[in-house]
PDB file of N, CA, C and O in Angstrom:
ATOM      1  N   UNK A   1      32.191  75.508 -53.410  1.00  0.00           N
ATOM      2  CA  UNK A   1      32.096  76.940 -53.352  1.00  0.00           C
ATOM      3  C   UNK A   1      33.069  77.463 -52.286  1.00  0.00           C
ATOM      4  O   UNK A   1      33.073  76.984 -51.152  1.00  0.00           O
ATOM      5  N   UNK A   2      33.878  78.433 -52.657  1.00  0.00           N
ATOM      6  CA  UNK A   2      34.872  79.012 -51.784  1.00  0.00           C
ATOM      7  C   UNK A   2      34.427  80.421 -51.411  1.00  0.00           C
ATOM      8  O   UNK A   2      34.079  81.240 -52.261  1.00  0.00           O
ATOM      9  N   UNK A   3      34.453  80.663 -50.119  1.00  0.00           N
ATOM     10  CA  UNK A   3      34.071  82.011 -49.700  1.00  0.00           C
ATOM     11  C   UNK A   3      35.312  82.884 -49.636  1.00  0.00           C
ATOM     12  O   UNK A   3      36.356  82.452 -49.147  1.00  0.00           O
ATOM     13  N   UNK A   4      35.204  84.068 -50.112  1.00  0.00           N
ATOM     14  CA  UNK A   4      36.328  84.986 -50.109  1.00  0.00           C
ATOM     15  C   UNK A   4      36.420  85.732 -48.789  1.00  0.00           C
ATOM     16  O   UNK A   4      37.494  86.202 -48.417  1.00  0.00           O
ATOM     17  N   UNK A   5      35.322  85.844 -48.090  1.00  0.00           N
ATOM     18  CA  UNK A   5      35.300  86.611 -46.856  1.00  0.00           C
ATOM     19  C   UNK A   5      34.645  85.754 -45.770  1.00  0.00           C
ATOM     20  O   UNK A   5      33.426  85.583 -45.749  1.00  0.00           O
ATOM     21  N   UNK A   6      35.471  85.223 -44.875  1.00  0.00           N
ATOM     22  CA  UNK A   6      34.922  84.327 -43.843  1.00  0.00           C
ATOM     23  C   UNK A   6      35.044  84.916 -42.441  1.00  0.00           C
ATOM     24  O   UNK A   6      34.864  84.191 -41.463  1.00  0.00           O
ATOM     25  N   UNK A   7      35.336  86.176 -42.315  1.00  0.00           N
ATOM     26  CA  UNK A   7      35.400  86.928 -41.066  1.00  0.00           C
ATOM     27  C   UNK A   7      36.356  86.265 -40.065  1.00  0.00           C
ATOM     28  O   UNK A   7      36.084  86.267 -38.864  1.00  0.00           O
ATOM     29  N   UNK A   8      37.462  85.704 -40.541  1.00  0.00           N
ATOM     30  CA  UNK A   8      38.480  85.131 -39.658  1.00  0.00           C
ATOM     31  C   UNK A   8      38.141  83.757 -39.126  1.00  0.00           C
ATOM     32  O   UNK A   8      38.766  83.295 -38.172  1.00  0.00           O
ATOM     33  N   UNK A   9      37.161  83.091 -39.724  1.00  0.00           N
ATOM     34  CA  UNK A   9      36.764  81.774 -39.235  1.00  0.00           C
ATOM     35  C   UNK A   9      37.893  80.762 -39.343  1.00  0.00           C
ATOM     36  O   UNK A   9      38.108  79.974 -38.422  1.00  0.00           O
ATOM     37  N   UNK A  10      38.612  80.774 -40.450  1.00  0.00           N
ATOM     38  CA  UNK A  10      39.718  79.818 -40.614  1.00  0.00           C
ATOM     39  C   UNK A  10      40.836  80.100 -39.617  1.00  0.00           C
ATOM     40  O   UNK A  10      41.390  79.173 -39.025  1.00  0.00           O
ATOM     41  N   UNK A  11      41.163  81.348 -39.432  1.00  0.00           N
ATOM     42  CA  UNK A  11      42.205  81.692 -38.476  1.00  0.00           C
ATOM     43  C   UNK A  11      41.778  81.280 -37.064  1.00  0.00           C
ATOM     44  O   UNK A  11      42.589  80.753 -36.303  1.00  0.00           O
ATOM     45  N   UNK A  12      40.541  81.510 -36.719  1.00  0.00           N
ATOM     46  CA  UNK A  12      40.044  81.130 -35.400  1.00  0.00           C
ATOM     47  C   UNK A  12      40.073  79.612 -35.235  1.00  0.00           C
ATOM     48  O   UNK A  12      40.424  79.110 -34.167  1.00  0.00           O
ATOM     49  N   UNK A  13      39.706  78.877 -36.290  1.00  0.00           N
ATOM     50  CA  UNK A  13      39.742  77.417 -36.210  1.00  0.00           C
ATOM     51  C   UNK A  13      41.180  76.931 -36.052  1.00  0.00           C
ATOM     52  O   UNK A  13      41.443  75.993 -35.299  1.00  0.00           O
ATOM     53  N   UNK A  14      42.101  77.565 -36.756  1.00  0.00           N
ATOM     54  CA  UNK A  14      43.503  77.193 -36.650  1.00  0.00           C
ATOM     55  C   UNK A  14      44.042  77.495 -35.244  1.00  0.00           C
ATOM     56  O   UNK A  14      44.762  76.681 -34.666  1.00  0.00           O
ATOM     57  N   UNK A  15      43.698  78.648 -34.706  1.00  0.00           N
ATOM     58  CA  UNK A  15      44.126  78.999 -33.356  1.00  0.00           C
ATOM     59  C   UNK A  15      43.503  78.073 -32.314  1.00  0.00           C
ATOM     60  O   UNK A  15      44.132  77.722 -31.316  1.00  0.00           O
ATOM     61  N   UNK A  16      42.263  77.689 -32.567  1.00  0.00           N
ATOM     62  CA  UNK A  16      41.594  76.756 -31.650  1.00  0.00           C
ATOM     63  C   UNK A  16      42.298  75.404 -31.669  1.00  0.00           C
ATOM     64  O   UNK A  16      42.487  74.785 -30.622  1.00  0.00           O
ATOM     65  N   UNK A  17      42.684  74.946 -32.859  1.00  0.00           N
ATOM     66  CA  UNK A  17      43.395  73.673 -32.961  1.00  0.00           C
ATOM     67  C   UNK A  17      44.753  73.755 -32.264  1.00  0.00           C
ATOM     68  O   UNK A  17      45.157  72.810 -31.587  1.00  0.00           O
ATOM     69  N   UNK A  18      45.457  74.871 -32.424  1.00  0.00           N
ATOM     70  CA  UNK A  18      46.736  75.043 -31.739  1.00  0.00           C
ATOM     71  C   UNK A  18      46.556  75.067 -30.218  1.00  0.00           C
ATOM     72  O   UNK A  18      47.346  74.479 -29.479  1.00  0.00           O
ATOM     73  N   UNK A  19      45.511  75.751 -29.768  1.00  0.00           N
ATOM     74  CA  UNK A  19      45.245  75.808 -28.325  1.00  0.00           C
ATOM     75  C   UNK A  19      44.908  74.417 -27.789  1.00  0.00           C
ATOM     76  O   UNK A  19      45.342  74.057 -26.695  1.00  0.00           O
ATOM     77  N   UNK A  20      44.145  73.638 -28.541  1.00  0.00           N
ATOM     78  CA  UNK A  20      43.813  72.275 -28.118  1.00  0.00           C
ATOM     79  C   UNK A  20      45.078  71.427 -28.068  1.00  0.00           C
ATOM     80  O   UNK A  20      45.250  70.619 -27.156  1.00  0.00           O
ATOM     81  N   UNK A  21      45.970  71.608 -29.053  1.00  0.00           N
ATOM     82  CA  UNK A  21      47.237  70.878 -29.052  1.00  0.00           C
ATOM     83  C   UNK A  21      48.087  71.272 -27.845  1.00  0.00           C
ATOM     84  O   UNK A  21      48.641  70.415 -27.157  1.00  0.00           O
ATOM     85  N   UNK A  22      48.181  72.583 -27.597  1.00  0.00           N
ATOM     86  CA  UNK A  22      48.953  73.045 -26.440  1.00  0.00           C
ATOM     87  C   UNK A  22      48.386  72.487 -25.143  1.00  0.00           C
ATOM     88  O   UNK A  22      49.139  72.117 -24.243  1.00  0.00           O
ATOM     89  N   UNK A  23      47.065  72.425 -25.045  1.00  0.00           N
ATOM     90  CA  UNK A  23      46.431  71.868 -23.852  1.00  0.00           C
ATOM     91  C   UNK A  23      46.762  70.381 -23.712  1.00  0.00           C
ATOM     92  O   UNK A  23      47.022  69.906 -22.606  1.00  0.00           O
ATOM     93  N   UNK A  24      46.752  69.652 -24.814  1.00  0.00           N
ATOM     94  CA  UNK A  24      47.099  68.234 -24.785  1.00  0.00           C
ATOM     95  C   UNK A  24      48.543  68.029 -24.344  1.00  0.00           C
ATOM     96  O   UNK A  24      48.840  67.123 -23.565  1.00  0.00           O
ATOM     97  N   UNK A  25      49.433  68.870 -24.843  1.00  0.00           N
ATOM     98  CA  UNK A  25      50.842  68.776 -24.450  1.00  0.00           C
ATOM     99  C   UNK A  25      50.993  69.086 -22.967  1.00  0.00           C
ATOM    100  O   UNK A  25      51.735  68.399 -22.264  1.00  0.00           O
ATOM    101  N   UNK A  26      50.300  70.108 -22.486  1.00  0.00           N
ATOM    102  CA  UNK A  26      50.377  70.456 -21.068  1.00  0.00           C
ATOM    103  C   UNK A  26      49.832  69.312 -20.203  1.00  0.00           C
ATOM    104  O   UNK A  26      50.412  68.991 -19.166  1.00  0.00           O
ATOM    105  N   UNK A  27      48.738  68.707 -20.620  1.00  0.00           N
ATOM    106  CA  UNK A  27      48.168  67.573 -19.872  1.00  0.00           C
ATOM    107  C   UNK A  27      49.138  66.403 -19.840  1.00  0.00           C
ATOM    108  O   UNK A  27      49.301  65.752 -18.808  1.00  0.00           O
ATOM    109  N   UNK A  28      49.784  66.135 -20.979  1.00  0.00           N
ATOM    110  CA  UNK A  28      50.746  65.038 -21.043  1.00  0.00           C
ATOM    111  C   UNK A  28      51.932  65.314 -20.121  1.00  0.00           C
ATOM    112  O   UNK A  28      52.369  64.433 -19.381  1.00  0.00           O
ATOM    113  N   UNK A  29      52.441  66.524 -20.171  1.00  0.00           N
ATOM    114  CA  UNK A  29      53.575  66.879 -19.301  1.00  0.00           C
ATOM    115  C   UNK A  29      53.199  66.735 -17.829  1.00  0.00           C
ATOM    116  O   UNK A  29      53.987  66.240 -17.023  1.00  0.00           O
ATOM    117  N   UNK A  30      51.992  67.171 -17.490  1.00  0.00           N
ATOM    118  CA  UNK A  30      51.549  67.054 -16.110  1.00  0.00           C
ATOM    119  C   UNK A  30      51.439  65.588 -15.698  1.00  0.00           C
ATOM    120  O   UNK A  30      51.802  65.226 -14.579  1.00  0.00           O
ATOM    121  N   UNK A  31      50.939  64.749 -16.601  1.00  0.00           N
ATOM    122  CA  UNK A  31      50.828  63.322 -16.298  1.00  0.00           C
ATOM    123  C   UNK A  31      52.204  62.697 -16.097  1.00  0.00           C
ATOM    124  O   UNK A  31      52.388  61.860 -15.213  1.00  0.00           O
ATOM    125  N   UNK A  32      53.164  63.103 -16.914  1.00  0.00           N
ATOM    126  CA  UNK A  32      54.525  62.580 -16.780  1.00  0.00           C
ATOM    127  C   UNK A  32      55.147  63.040 -15.460  1.00  0.00           C
ATOM    128  O   UNK A  32      55.778  62.248 -14.760  1.00  0.00           O
ATOM    129  N   UNK A  33      54.972  64.302 -15.126  1.00  0.00           N
ATOM    130  CA  UNK A  33      55.515  64.818 -13.868  1.00  0.00           C
ATOM    131  C   UNK A  33      54.869  64.134 -12.665  1.00  0.00           C
ATOM    132  O   UNK A  33      55.545  63.822 -11.684  1.00  0.00           O
ATOM    133  N   UNK A  34      53.576  63.905 -12.743  1.00  0.00           N
ATOM    134  CA  UNK A  34      52.875  63.204 -11.663  1.00  0.00           C
ATOM    135  C   UNK A  34      53.396  61.780 -11.527  1.00  0.00           C
ATOM    136  O   UNK A  34      53.580  61.286 -10.415  1.00  0.00           O
ATOM    137  N   UNK A  35      53.631  61.129 -12.644  1.00  0.00           N
ATOM    138  CA  UNK A  35      54.161  59.761 -12.615  1.00  0.00           C
ATOM    139  C   UNK A  35      55.550  59.723 -11.986  1.00  0.00           C
ATOM    140  O   UNK A  35      55.843  58.854 -11.165  1.00  0.00           O
ATOM    141  N   UNK A  36      56.396  60.662 -12.373  1.00  0.00           N
ATOM    142  CA  UNK A  36      57.734  60.712 -11.779  1.00  0.00           C
ATOM    143  C   UNK A  36      57.666  60.947 -10.275  1.00  0.00           C
ATOM    144  O   UNK A  36      58.409  60.330  -9.510  1.00  0.00           O
ATOM    145  N   UNK A  37      56.770  61.843  -9.853  1.00  0.00           N
ATOM    146  CA  UNK A  37      56.637  62.128  -8.430  1.00  0.00           C
ATOM    147  C   UNK A  37      56.154  60.895  -7.675  1.00  0.00           C
ATOM    148  O   UNK A  37      56.644  60.606  -6.583  1.00  0.00           O
ATOM    149  N   UNK A  38      55.191  60.164  -8.249  1.00  0.00           N
ATOM    150  CA  UNK A  38      54.689  58.960  -7.589  1.00  0.00           C
ATOM    151  C   UNK A  38      55.774  57.892  -7.474  1.00  0.00           C
ATOM    152  O   UNK A  38      55.880  57.220  -6.448  1.00  0.00           O
ATOM    153  N   UNK A  39      56.574  57.737  -8.517  1.00  0.00           N
ATOM    154  CA  UNK A  39      57.673  56.773  -8.468  1.00  0.00           C
ATOM    155  C   UNK A  39      58.678  57.181  -7.397  1.00  0.00           C
ATOM    156  O   UNK A  39      59.141  56.347  -6.619  1.00  0.00           O
ATOM    157  N   UNK A  40      59.010  58.462  -7.360  1.00  0.00           N
ATOM    158  CA  UNK A  40      59.956  58.969  -6.359  1.00  0.00           C
ATOM    159  C   UNK A  40      59.423  58.740  -4.946  1.00  0.00           C
ATOM    160  O   UNK A  40      60.163  58.321  -4.056  1.00  0.00           O
ATOM    161  N   UNK A  41      58.135  59.017  -4.747  1.00  0.00           N
ATOM    162  CA  UNK A  41      57.523  58.803  -3.428  1.00  0.00           C
ATOM    163  C   UNK A  41      57.564  57.329  -3.032  1.00  0.00           C
ATOM    164  O   UNK A  41      57.861  57.000  -1.884  1.00  0.00           O
ATOM    165  N   UNK A  42      57.268  56.455  -3.971  1.00  0.00           N
ATOM    166  CA  UNK A  42      57.277  55.021  -3.674  1.00  0.00           C
ATOM    167  C   UNK A  42      58.685  54.505  -3.410  1.00  0.00           C
ATOM    168  O   UNK A  42      58.872  53.628  -2.566  1.00  0.00           O
ATOM    169  N   UNK A  43      59.671  55.034  -4.116  1.00  0.00           N
ATOM    170  CA  UNK A  43      61.059  54.641  -3.840  1.00  0.00           C
ATOM    171  C   UNK A  43      61.478  55.085  -2.442  1.00  0.00           C
ATOM    172  O   UNK A  43      62.170  54.353  -1.734  1.00  0.00           O
ATOM    173  N   UNK A  44      61.059  56.283  -2.049  1.00  0.00           N
ATOM    174  CA  UNK A  44      61.377  56.764  -0.701  1.00  0.00           C
ATOM    175  C   UNK A  44      60.685  55.890   0.344  1.00  0.00           C
ATOM    176  O   UNK A  44      61.288  55.534   1.358  1.00  0.00           O
ATOM    177  N   UNK A  45      59.429  55.547   0.099  1.00  0.00           N
ATOM    178  CA  UNK A  45      58.701  54.687   1.040  1.00  0.00           C
ATOM    179  C   UNK A  45      59.353  53.315   1.131  1.00  0.00           C
ATOM    180  O   UNK A  45      59.444  52.740   2.216  1.00  0.00           O
ATOM    181  N   UNK A  46      59.800  52.797   0.016  1.00  0.00           N
ATOM    182  CA  UNK A  46      60.477  51.505   0.006  1.00  0.00           C
ATOM    183  C   UNK A  46      61.767  51.555   0.819  1.00  0.00           C
ATOM    184  O   UNK A  46      62.075  50.623   1.562  1.00  0.00           O
ATOM    185  N   UNK A  47      62.514  52.635   0.679  1.00  0.00           N
ATOM    186  CA  UNK A  47      63.747  52.794   1.445  1.00  0.00           C
ATOM    187  C   UNK A  47      63.444  52.851   2.940  1.00  0.00           C
ATOM    188  O   UNK A  47      64.138  52.228   3.743  1.00  0.00           O
ATOM    189  N   UNK A  48      62.418  53.592   3.305  1.00  0.00           N
ATOM    190  CA  UNK A  48      62.036  53.701   4.717  1.00  0.00           C
ATOM    191  C   UNK A  48      61.606  52.346   5.260  1.00  0.00           C
ATOM    192  O   UNK A  48      61.986  51.968   6.368  1.00  0.00           O
ATOM    193  N   UNK A  49      60.815  51.615   4.483  1.00  0.00           N
ATOM    194  CA  UNK A  49      60.374  50.288   4.926  1.00  0.00           C
ATOM    195  C   UNK A  49      61.541  49.318   5.049  1.00  0.00           C
ATOM    196  O   UNK A  49      61.562  48.477   5.948  1.00  0.00           O
ATOM    197  N   UNK A  50      62.508  49.433   4.149  1.00  0.00           N
ATOM    198  CA  UNK A  50      63.684  48.575   4.227  1.00  0.00           C
ATOM    199  C   UNK A  50      64.475  48.850   5.507  1.00  0.00           C
ATOM    200  O   UNK A  50      64.922  47.923   6.182  1.00  0.00           O
ATOM    201  N   UNK A  51      64.641  50.135   5.833  1.00  0.00           N
ATOM    202  CA  UNK A  51      65.337  50.490   7.066  1.00  0.00           C
ATOM    203  C   UNK A  51      64.575  49.994   8.293  1.00  0.00           C
ATOM    204  O   UNK A  51      65.173  49.539   9.267  1.00  0.00           O
ATOM    205  N   UNK A  52      63.248  50.088   8.231  1.00  0.00           N
ATOM    206  CA  UNK A  52      62.432  49.613   9.344  1.00  0.00           C
ATOM    207  C   UNK A  52      62.554  48.100   9.499  1.00  0.00           C
ATOM    208  O   UNK A  52      62.609  47.593  10.619  1.00  0.00           O
ATOM    209  N   UNK A  53      62.594  47.388   8.395  1.00  0.00           N
ATOM    210  CA  UNK A  53      62.755  45.930   8.454  1.00  0.00           C
ATOM    211  C   UNK A  53      64.107  45.560   9.068  1.00  0.00           C
ATOM    212  O   UNK A  53      64.203  44.600   9.833  1.00  0.00           O
ATOM    213  N   UNK A  54      65.133  46.311   8.735  1.00  0.00           N
ATOM    214  CA  UNK A  54      66.457  46.060   9.324  1.00  0.00           C
ATOM    215  C   UNK A  54      66.404  46.272  10.829  1.00  0.00           C
ATOM    216  O   UNK A  54      66.926  45.460  11.592  1.00  0.00           O
ATOM    217  N   UNK A  55      65.771  47.369  11.260  1.00  0.00           N
ATOM    218  CA  UNK A  55      65.665  47.640  12.704  1.00  0.00           C
ATOM    219  C   UNK A  55      64.851  46.553  13.407  1.00  0.00           C
ATOM    220  O   UNK A  55      65.191  46.147  14.518  1.00  0.00           O
ATOM    221  N   UNK A  56      63.791  46.086  12.774  1.00  0.00           N
ATOM    222  CA  UNK A  56      62.980  45.012  13.354  1.00  0.00           C
ATOM    223  C   UNK A  56      63.809  43.739  13.510  1.00  0.00           C
ATOM    224  O   UNK A  56      63.730  43.058  14.532  1.00  0.00           O
ATOM    225  N   UNK A  57      64.597  43.427  12.494  1.00  0.00           N
ATOM    226  CA  UNK A  57      65.436  42.231  12.564  1.00  0.00           C
ATOM    227  C   UNK A  57      66.474  42.366  13.673  1.00  0.00           C
ATOM    228  O   UNK A  57      66.764  41.396  14.374  1.00  0.00           O
ATOM    229  N   UNK A  58      67.029  43.555  13.833  1.00  0.00           N
ATOM    230  CA  UNK A  58      67.987  43.790  14.918  1.00  0.00           C
ATOM    231  C   UNK A  58      67.314  43.600  16.274  1.00  0.00           C
ATOM    232  O   UNK A  58      67.916  43.047  17.195  1.00  0.00           O
ATOM    233  N   UNK A  59      66.066  44.058  16.398  1.00  0.00           N
ATOM    234  CA  UNK A  59      65.337  43.895  17.662  1.00  0.00           C
ATOM    235  C   UNK A  59      65.062  42.424  17.942  1.00  0.00           C
ATOM    236  O   UNK A  59      65.170  41.979  19.085  1.00  0.00           O
ATOM    237  N   UNK A  60      64.708  41.669  16.911  1.00  0.00           N
ATOM    238  CA  UNK A  60      64.470  40.227  17.086  1.00  0.00           C
ATOM    239  C   UNK A  60      65.752  39.528  17.506  1.00  0.00           C
ATOM    240  O   UNK A  60      65.738  38.672  18.391  1.00  0.00           O
ATOM    241  N   UNK A  61      66.855  39.890  16.875  1.00  0.00           N
ATOM    242  CA  UNK A  61      68.143  39.291  17.226  1.00  0.00           C
ATOM    243  C   UNK A  61      68.517  39.602  18.675  1.00  0.00           C
ATOM    244  O   UNK A  61      68.990  38.726  19.399  1.00  0.00           O
ATOM    245  N   UNK A  62      68.306  40.843  19.093  1.00  0.00           N
ATOM    246  CA  UNK A  62      68.627  41.226  20.465  1.00  0.00           C
ATOM    247  C   UNK A  62      67.736  40.489  21.460  1.00  0.00           C
ATOM    248  O   UNK A  62      68.212  40.054  22.508  1.00  0.00           O
ATOM    249  N   UNK A  63      66.455  40.344  21.146  1.00  0.00           N
ATOM    250  CA  UNK A  63      65.541  39.625  22.043  1.00  0.00           C
ATOM    251  C   UNK A  63      65.916  38.150  22.133  1.00  0.00           C
ATOM    252  O   UNK A  63      65.849  37.553  23.208  1.00  0.00           O
ATOM    253  N   UNK A  64      66.307  37.567  21.010  1.00  0.00           N
ATOM    254  CA  UNK A  64      66.724  36.166  21.005  1.00  0.00           C
ATOM    255  C   UNK A  64      67.997  35.979  21.845  1.00  0.00           C
ATOM    256  O   UNK A  64      68.125  35.002  22.583  1.00  0.00           O
ATOM    257  N   UNK A  65      68.911  36.907  21.726  1.00  0.00           N
ATOM    258  CA  UNK A  65      70.156  36.828  22.520  1.00  0.00           C
ATOM    259  C   UNK A  65      69.850  36.964  24.011  1.00  0.00           C
ATOM    260  O   UNK A  65      70.420  36.254  24.840  1.00  0.00           O
ATOM    261  N   UNK A  66      68.950  37.877  24.337  1.00  0.00           N
ATOM    262  CA  UNK A  66      68.567  38.054  25.739  1.00  0.00           C
ATOM    263  C   UNK A  66      67.921  36.788  26.294  1.00  0.00           C
ATOM    264  O   UNK A  66      68.186  36.396  27.430  1.00  0.00           O
ATOM    265  N   UNK A  67      67.077  36.156  25.494  1.00  0.00           N
ATOM    266  CA  UNK A  67      66.440  34.910  25.925  1.00  0.00           C
ATOM    267  C   UNK A  67      67.482  33.817  26.155  1.00  0.00           C
ATOM    268  O   UNK A  67      67.432  33.103  27.157  1.00  0.00           O
ATOM    269  N   UNK A  68      68.414  33.693  25.231  1.00  0.00           N
ATOM    270  CA  UNK A  68      69.456  32.675  25.382  1.00  0.00           C
ATOM    271  C   UNK A  68      70.315  32.921  26.630  1.00  0.00           C
ATOM    272  O   UNK A  68      70.666  31.983  27.346  1.00  0.00           O
ATOM    273  N   UNK A  69      70.644  34.184  26.878  1.00  0.00           N
ATOM    274  CA  UNK A  69      71.410  34.496  28.079  1.00  0.00           C
ATOM    275  C   UNK A  69      70.627  34.153  29.348  1.00  0.00           C
ATOM    276  O   UNK A  69      71.184  33.606  30.299  1.00  0.00           O
ATOM    277  N   UNK A  70      69.341  34.476  29.355  1.00  0.00           N
ATOM    278  CA  UNK A  70      68.507  34.165  30.525  1.00  0.00           C
ATOM    279  C   UNK A  70      68.389  32.660  30.731  1.00  0.00           C
ATOM    280  O   UNK A  70      68.443  32.174  31.861  1.00  0.00           O
ATOM    281  N   UNK A  71      68.227  31.923  29.627  1.00  0.00           N
ATOM    282  CA  UNK A  71      68.154  30.456  29.729  1.00  0.00           C
ATOM    283  C   UNK A  71      69.456  29.884  30.281  1.00  0.00           C
ATOM    284  O   UNK A  71      69.430  28.994  31.131  1.00  0.00           O
ATOM    285  N   UNK A  72      70.568  30.376  29.818  1.00  0.00           N
ATOM    286  CA  UNK A  72      71.861  29.898  30.317  1.00  0.00           C
ATOM    287  C   UNK A  72      72.036  30.213  31.801  1.00  0.00           C
ATOM    288  O   UNK A  72      72.554  29.394  32.559  1.00  0.00           O
ATOM    289  N   UNK A  73      71.601  31.401  32.207  1.00  0.00           N
ATOM    290  CA  UNK A  73      71.690  31.756  33.626  1.00  0.00           C
ATOM    291  C   UNK A  73      70.782  30.854  34.467  1.00  0.00           C
ATOM    292  O   UNK A  73      71.141  30.442  35.570  1.00  0.00           O
ATOM    293  N   UNK A  74      69.586  30.553  33.913  1.00  0.00           N
ATOM    294  CA  UNK A  74      68.656  29.677  34.639  1.00  0.00           C
ATOM    295  C   UNK A  74      69.218  28.257  34.759  1.00  0.00           C
ATOM    296  O   UNK A  74      69.175  27.641  35.824  1.00  0.00           O
ATOM    297  N   UNK A  75      69.744  27.758  33.639  1.00  0.00           N
ATOM    298  CA  UNK A  75      70.316  26.403  33.651  1.00  0.00           C
ATOM    299  C   UNK A  75      71.528  26.314  34.586  1.00  0.00           C
ATOM    300  O   UNK A  75      71.796  25.265  35.173  1.00  0.00           O
ATOM    301  N   UNK A  76      72.242  27.408  34.712  1.00  0.00           N
ATOM    302  CA  UNK A  76      73.402  27.422  35.613  1.00  0.00           C
ATOM    303  C   UNK A  76      73.011  27.646  37.063  1.00  0.00           C
ATOM    304  O   UNK A  76      73.871  27.613  37.944  1.00  0.00           O
ATOM    305  N   UNK A  77      71.738  27.872  37.329  1.00  0.00           N
ATOM    306  CA  UNK A  77      71.263  28.047  38.687  1.00  0.00           C
ATOM    307  C   UNK A  77      71.502  29.431  39.251  1.00  0.00           C
ATOM    308  O   UNK A  77      71.416  29.630  40.463  1.00  0.00           O
ATOM    309  N   UNK A  78      71.800  30.382  38.396  1.00  0.00           N
ATOM    310  CA  UNK A  78      72.105  31.728  38.862  1.00  0.00           C
ATOM    311  C   UNK A  78      70.828  32.535  39.119  1.00  0.00           C
ATOM    312  O   UNK A  78      70.807  33.417  39.977  1.00  0.00           O
ATOM    313  N   UNK A  79      69.774  32.228  38.375  1.00  0.00           N
ATOM    314  CA  UNK A  79      68.558  33.014  38.475  1.00  0.00           C
ATOM    315  C   UNK A  79      67.325  32.119  38.420  1.00  0.00           C
ATOM    316  O   UNK A  79      67.429  30.913  38.197  1.00  0.00           O
ATOM    317  N   UNK A  80      66.153  32.727  38.625  1.00  0.00           N
ATOM    318  CA  UNK A  80      64.901  31.954  38.596  1.00  0.00           C
ATOM    319  C   UNK A  80      64.344  31.947  37.174  1.00  0.00           C
ATOM    320  O   UNK A  80      64.831  32.632  36.275  1.00  0.00           O
ATOM    321  N   UNK A  81      63.305  31.143  37.021  1.00  0.00           N
ATOM    322  CA  UNK A  81      62.673  31.034  35.701  1.00  0.00           C
ATOM    323  C   UNK A  81      61.911  32.312  35.348  1.00  0.00           C
ATOM    324  O   UNK A  81      61.592  32.539  34.181  1.00  0.00           O
ATOM    325  N   UNK A  82      61.621  33.142  36.341  1.00  0.00           N
ATOM    326  CA  UNK A  82      60.947  34.412  36.094  1.00  0.00           C
ATOM    327  C   UNK A  82      61.746  35.278  35.118  1.00  0.00           C
ATOM    328  O   UNK A  82      61.167  35.947  34.262  1.00  0.00           O
ATOM    329  N   UNK A  83      63.063  35.264  35.247  1.00  0.00           N
ATOM    330  CA  UNK A  83      63.899  36.044  34.317  1.00  0.00           C
ATOM    331  C   UNK A  83      63.753  35.514  32.894  1.00  0.00           C
ATOM    332  O   UNK A  83      63.746  36.284  31.934  1.00  0.00           O
ATOM    333  N   UNK A  84      63.637  34.199  32.766  1.00  0.00           N
ATOM    334  CA  UNK A  84      63.483  33.594  31.425  1.00  0.00           C
ATOM    335  C   UNK A  84      62.155  34.024  30.829  1.00  0.00           C
ATOM    336  O   UNK A  84      62.106  34.415  29.663  1.00  0.00           O
ATOM    337  N   UNK A  85      61.070  33.960  31.606  1.00  0.00           N
ATOM    338  CA  UNK A  85      59.774  34.343  31.065  1.00  0.00           C
ATOM    339  C   UNK A  85      59.715  35.823  30.751  1.00  0.00           C
ATOM    340  O   UNK A  85      59.047  36.229  29.799  1.00  0.00           O
ATOM    341  N   UNK A  86      60.399  36.629  31.531  1.00  0.00           N
ATOM    342  CA  UNK A  86      60.449  38.070  31.235  1.00  0.00           C
ATOM    343  C   UNK A  86      61.212  38.321  29.952  1.00  0.00           C
ATOM    344  O   UNK A  86      60.828  39.182  29.160  1.00  0.00           O
ATOM    345  N   UNK A  87      62.284  37.584  29.734  1.00  0.00           N
ATOM    346  CA  UNK A  87      63.088  37.761  28.529  1.00  0.00           C
ATOM    347  C   UNK A  87      62.290  37.295  27.324  1.00  0.00           C
ATOM    348  O   UNK A  87      62.782  37.356  26.197  1.00  0.00           O
TER     349      UNK A  87
END
């Protein structure tokens, strides 16, 4: 049985389906944008951590050089062992 007069029910159902589709598309776009932002944030954090690791390695190298210099001075009799322990 087909109704000739449905008071806009079909049009409302069609508009509701379009609105649900638009909402799904908006949710998907938001999820994609959020994913891109998270990747960008993690890449920035990785870059910062890499720079920090380089600085840490430079500090270790400098401390090792200072220790070697102090040991050489101690072995040469120029200074006391206190300088070595401080280094």
